[in-house]
C-alpha positions as CSV (number, residue, x, y, z in Angstrom):
1,X,58.7,172.6,49.4
2,X,57.0,169.3,49.2
3,X,53.4,169.0,48.5
4,X,51.9,168.0,52.2
5,X,49.7,164.9,51.0
6,X,52.2,164.2,48.8
7,X,54.7,163.3,51.1
8,X,51.8,160.6,52.8
9,X,52.3,158.8,49.1
10,X,48.0,157.8,50.2
11,X,48.0,156.7,46.3
12,X,49.9,153.1,47.9
13,X,47.0,152.6,50.5
14,X,45.4,150.5,48.8
15,X,48.2,147.4,49.3
16,X,47.1,146.8,52.6
17,X,43.2,147.8,52.3
18,X,42.6,146.1,48.9
19,X,43.3,142.4,50.3
20,X,41.1,143.2,53.3
21,X,38.1,144.4,50.8
22,X,38.9,141.1,49.1
23,X,38.0,139.4,53.0
24,X,35.0,141.5,53.7
25,X,33.6,140.6,50.3
26,X,33.8,137.3,50.0
27,X,32.9,136.5,53.3
28,X,29.8,138.8,53.3
29,X,31.2,140.8,56.3
30,X,29.5,143.9,57.0
31,X,32.7,146.7,56.5
32,X,31.3,149.1,59.0
33,X,31.9,146.4,61.4
34,X,35.6,146.5,60.6
35,X,36.2,150.0,60.1
36,X,38.8,151.2,62.5
37,X,41.0,147.7,61.0
38,X,40.5,149.4,58.1
39,X,41.6,152.7,58.6
40,X,43.8,151.5,61.2
41,X,45.9,149.8,58.5
42,X,45.7,152.9,56.1
43,X,47.0,154.9,58.9
44,X,50.3,152.6,59.1
45,X,50.5,152.0,55.8
46,X,51.2,155.7,55.8
47,X,53.9,155.5,58.9
48,X,55.2,152.6,56.9
49,X,55.8,155.4,53.8
50,X,56.8,158.4,55.9
51,X,59.4,155.8,58.0
52,X,60.7,154.6,54.9
53,X,60.9,157.9,53.4
54,X,63.2,159.2,56.9
55,X,65.8,156.0,56.1
56,X,66.0,156.3,52.2
57,X,66.3,160.5,52.3
58,X,70.0,160.1,53.5
59,X,70.8,158.3,50.2
60,X,71.7,160.6,47.7
61,X,71.3,158.5,45.2
62,X,67.3,158.1,46.2
63,X,66.5,161.3,43.7
64,X,62.4,160.8,43.9
65,X,62.4,160.5,47.7
66,X,65.0,163.5,47.9
67,X,62.4,165.4,45.7
68,X,59.1,164.4,47.9
69,X,60.9,165.4,50.9
70,X,62.5,168.6,49.5
71,X,61.9,171.3,52.5
72,X,61.7,169.1,55.4
73,X,63.8,167.8,58.1
74,X,64.1,163.9,59.3
75,X,62.1,164.6,62.8
76,X,59.4,166.2,60.6
77,X,58.8,162.9,58.3
78,X,59.6,160.9,61.1
79,X,57.1,163.0,63.3
80,X,54.2,162.4,60.8
81,X,55.1,158.9,60.8
82,X,54.9,158.5,64.7
83,X,51.8,159.6,64.6
84,X,49.7,157.7,62.0
85,X,51.6,155.3,64.2
86,X,49.8,156.1,67.5
87,X,46.4,156.7,65.7
88,X,46.4,153.8,63.8
89,X,47.6,150.9,66.5
90,X,45.0,152.9,69.0
91,X,42.3,151.8,66.5
92,X,44.0,148.1,66.3
93,X,43.3,148.1,69.9
94,X,40.0,146.5,70.2
95,X,40.3,143.3,67.8
96,X,43.9,142.6,69.6
97,X,41.7,142.7,73.2
98,X,39.2,140.7,71.6
99,X,41.1,138.3,70.1
100,X,44.5,137.5,70.9
101,X,46.0,136.2,68.1
102,X,44.9,139.6,66.0
103,X,47.5,141.1,68.8
104,X,50.4,138.9,68.0
105,X,50.0,139.4,64.4
106,X,49.8,143.1,64.8
107,X,53.3,142.5,66.4
108,X,54.6,140.5,63.6
109,X,53.2,142.9,61.0
110,X,55.1,146.0,62.8
111,X,58.1,143.9,63.3
112,X,58.3,142.6,59.2
113,X,57.8,145.9,58.2
114,X,60.3,147.4,60.3
115,X,62.5,144.8,59.4
116,X,62.2,145.9,55.8
117,X,62.9,149.6,56.1
118,X,65.6,149.2,58.4
119,X,67.2,146.0,57.3
120,X,66.1,143.8,54.1
121,X,64.7,146.4,51.9
122,X,68.4,145.7,49.8
123,X,67.6,142.4,50.2
124,X,65.7,141.6,46.3
125,X,62.8,139.0,46.1
126,X,62.9,138.2,50.2
127,X,62.1,141.9,50.7
128,X,58.8,141.9,49.0
129,X,58.0,138.6,50.1
130,X,57.8,139.9,53.5
131,X,56.0,143.0,53.0
132,X,53.5,140.9,50.7
133,X,53.0,139.2,53.9
134,X,52.7,142.0,56.6
135,X,50.2,143.9,53.7
136,X,48.1,140.8,52.7
137,X,47.6,137.7,54.4
138,X,47.9,138.6,58.0
139,X,45.7,141.8,57.3
140,X,43.4,139.1,55.4
141,X,43.6,136.8,59.0
142,X,42.9,139.5,61.3
143,X,39.5,140.4,59.2
144,X,38.5,136.9,59.0
145,X,39.0,136.7,62.7
146,X,37.5,139.5,64.0
147,X,34.3,138.7,62.1
148,X,34.0,135.0,63.2
149,X,36.5,134.4,65.9
150,X,38.7,132.3,64.2
151,X,41.3,130.0,66.6
152,X,44.8,129.9,65.2
153,X,44.0,126.6,64.1
154,X,40.6,127.4,62.2
155,X,42.7,129.5,59.8
156,X,44.5,126.1,58.3
157,X,40.2,125.6,57.4
158,X,39.7,129.1,55.1
159,X,37.9,127.9,52.2
160,X,39.8,126.7,49.2
161,X,38.7,130.0,47.3
162,X,40.2,132.1,49.7
163,X,43.3,131.1,49.6
164,X,43.4,130.4,45.5
165,X,42.3,134.3,45.3
166,X,44.4,135.4,48.6
167,X,47.7,133.5,46.5
168,X,46.2,135.2,42.5
169,X,46.4,138.4,44.9
170,X,49.7,137.9,47.2
171,X,51.7,137.3,43.7
172,X,50.2,140.1,42.0
173,X,51.0,142.3,44.7
174,X,55.2,140.9,44.6
175,X,54.9,141.2,40.9
176,X,54.2,144.8,40.7
177,X,56.7,145.6,43.4
178,X,59.5,144.2,41.6
179,X,58.4,146.1,38.5
180,X,58.8,149.1,40.9
181,X,62.1,147.9,41.9
182,X,62.9,147.6,38.0
183,X,62.2,151.0,36.9
184,X,63.3,152.9,40.2
185,X,67.0,150.6,40.0
186,X,66.5,149.5,43.5
187,X,67.5,146.0,44.8
188,X,66.4,143.9,42.3
189,X,67.8,145.7,39.7
190,X,70.9,146.0,41.3
191,X,71.6,142.6,42.3
192,X,70.0,141.0,38.8
193,X,70.6,141.8,35.6
194,X,67.9,142.6,33.1
195,X,67.4,139.6,31.8
196,X,67.2,138.0,35.3
197,X,64.8,140.8,36.2
198,X,62.9,139.6,33.6
199,X,62.8,135.8,34.5
200,X,62.0,136.8,38.0
201,X,58.9,139.2,36.8
202,X,57.6,136.0,34.4
203,X,57.8,133.6,37.3
204,X,55.8,136.0,39.3
205,X,53.2,136.6,36.6
206,X,52.7,133.5,35.3
207,X,52.1,132.6,39.5
208,X,49.1,134.6,39.5
209,X,47.9,134.3,36.6
210,X,47.9,130.3,37.2
211,X,46.1,131.3,40.7
212,X,43.5,133.3,38.8
213,X,42.7,131.2,35.7
214,X,42.1,128.0,38.2
215,X,39.6,130.9,40.6
216,X,38.3,131.4,37.3
217,X,37.3,127.7,36.6
218,X,36.6,126.4,39.6
219,X,34.8,129.5,41.7
220,X,31.7,130.0,39.6
221,X,30.7,132.8,41.4
222,X,33.8,135.1,41.4
223,X,34.4,134.1,37.6
224,X,33.5,137.7,36.4
225,X,34.7,139.9,39.3
226,X,37.7,138.2,39.0
227,X,38.4,138.1,35.6
228,X,40.3,141.4,36.0
229,X,42.9,139.5,37.3
230,X,43.7,137.4,34.2
231,X,44.7,140.8,32.4
232,X,46.9,142.2,35.1
233,X,49.5,139.5,35.1
234,X,49.5,139.1,30.8
235,X,50.0,143.4,30.9
236,X,53.1,142.8,32.7
237,X,54.3,140.3,30.5
238,X,53.6,141.9,28.0
239,X,55.2,144.9,29.2
240,X,58.9,142.9,30.0
241,X,58.3,140.5,26.6
242,X,62.0,141.7,26.3
243,X,64.5,142.6,28.9
244,X,64.3,146.4,29.8
245,X,64.2,149.2,32.9
246,X,61.0,150.4,31.3
247,X,59.8,154.3,32.4
248,X,58.1,155.9,34.9
249,X,54.7,155.7,33.5
250,X,54.3,152.0,33.9
251,X,54.9,152.2,37.0
252,X,52.7,155.3,37.8
253,X,49.8,152.9,35.5
254,X,50.1,150.6,38.1
255,X,49.6,152.5,41.4
256,X,46.7,153.6,39.1
257,X,45.4,150.1,38.5
258,X,45.8,149.6,41.8
259,X,43.8,152.1,43.1
260,X,41.0,151.2,40.2
261,X,41.0,147.7,42.2
262,X,40.1,149.2,45.3
263,X,37.9,150.9,44.1
264,X,36.2,148.2,42.1
265,X,35.8,146.1,45.5
266,X,34.3,148.7,47.3
267,X,31.6,148.9,44.8
268,X,30.7,145.2,44.7
269,X,30.3,145.4,48.9
270,X,28.3,147.9,48.3
271,X,26.5,145.8,45.9
272,X,25.9,143.5,48.1
273,X,25.4,144.8,51.1
274,X,22.0,146.0,48.9
275,X,21.6,142.6,48.2
276,X,22.1,143.1,44.5
277,X,24.8,140.5,45.0
278,X,24.3,137.5,46.4
279,X,27.6,135.2,46.6
280,X,25.6,132.2,48.8
């Protein structure tokens, strides 16, 4: 039987938590004031992981998924996701009731994730743009609104450095997903040749690099701490300097680096709370 913790795929939670940590760090918010949102979205990330497995376990070609859920029935995996969905949604009710626009965003996020699992997962590029919006952009907005009570129109007036860094992380996350799809033989690899996959990965890596470089030279107080964003896309482009399917080890390294990045921002936030780092 599969490992119980392995069913949850906790190592993927960074993809939804890190953008919110960036919002907290850049704006000097107290993370404890938004702990329900952070944990709520972590719960919903587990829901997305488990319900996606419920769908994938019907496919005999999904070897990794079948190994992970070995010994479990679909209804049992679904029940795990349902429990985290209920718990996560309840945690997010406070901000949704306080700010109606966050309720709208939450509904859109849930619809996007369900749409990905049921309909859009086989659609290359579009599938991960939807996931990027639901995992990065909208949770970032929800933290901002919860902290400052922004109106929907106020979101258009986010500081320029926030937009730059949000887009840098957005393209970085999508690039990582493309790498995973090439390694796992998922939608991108099924629809495109290795050369075309390499081109797509390079395009999004270059976009990440451009936004990261722009932030590095135009937002002085973030220069040191966002330096890693300059190296991640370079590493990806080096890995795919030739058309290749790469190895599972590359995928695991990417997941670990994502978790390291999450811990990195946890450290910055603690330093900020202690007054050791002052953004403005």
